[in-house]
N, C-alpha and C positions, 0 to 999 in steps of 0.2 A: 454330527456338526450342529453347533448351536446357533440360534437366531442372533442377528447382530442387534444390539441394543441402539436406541435412538440417542445420539450423544452431541453435545456442542463440542466445538474445536477446543474449548478450555477444558472441558472434562477429559478429552483424549490426550491433551497435553499432560494433565495431572496424572493419568494412568501411566503415560510413558516415563514420567520422571520417576515413578516407582520402579520402573524397569532399567533404571540407569542412565537415562536421557537427561539432558540439561538444555535450557533455552539458550541458543547461541545469539540469535538476534531476531528482530521482527521487521519486515518490510511490508508496508502497508497492513492489509489484513491477513498475511500469512506468517505464521510463527516457524521459525527454522530451529529445530532441535538437533543436538549432536550428542553421540554416545561418549561417555567419558572414559571408556577404556578402548583399546584396539579391538576390533577395526572400528575406527572413529566414523560410525555410520551417520549420515545426515538424512533428515526426513522434514518434509515441509507439511505443516498442518493449516488448513485454512482456518481462521478464527471466526466461524460462522456460528449462528445460533443452532442450526441443525446440520450436520454433515450427511451428505448422501450416502447410502449404503455401499455404493461402489467405491467411493472415495475412502470410506473408513476401512472396507475390505482390503484396498490397495495399500493403505498405511500400514495395517496389521501385517501384510505380506512383506513390505520393504523393511520392516524392522526384524523380521525373522520369527514372529511369534505365530501361534495358532490362534483361532478365534477363542477357544476356551481359556487358554493362558491369558489373553487380552481381557476377557471378562473377568478373570481371577484378579486383575490388577485394579479393577474398578472398586 
């Protein structure tokens, strides 16, 4: 298992856009992404300068990727 990198919310959004997600909308400091193909998964990413490791791990789990796959998208 790889170590999680320290990322901002915007960095995580950019990585998930490469994985087939698109920005649906933003409410306050939270960016909501939606997968463009079925199943239309939705994931919320806080637009913070530094994401907590538990939050980042939860986002990776919600989109169905492994940590190594996610790091490959960076």
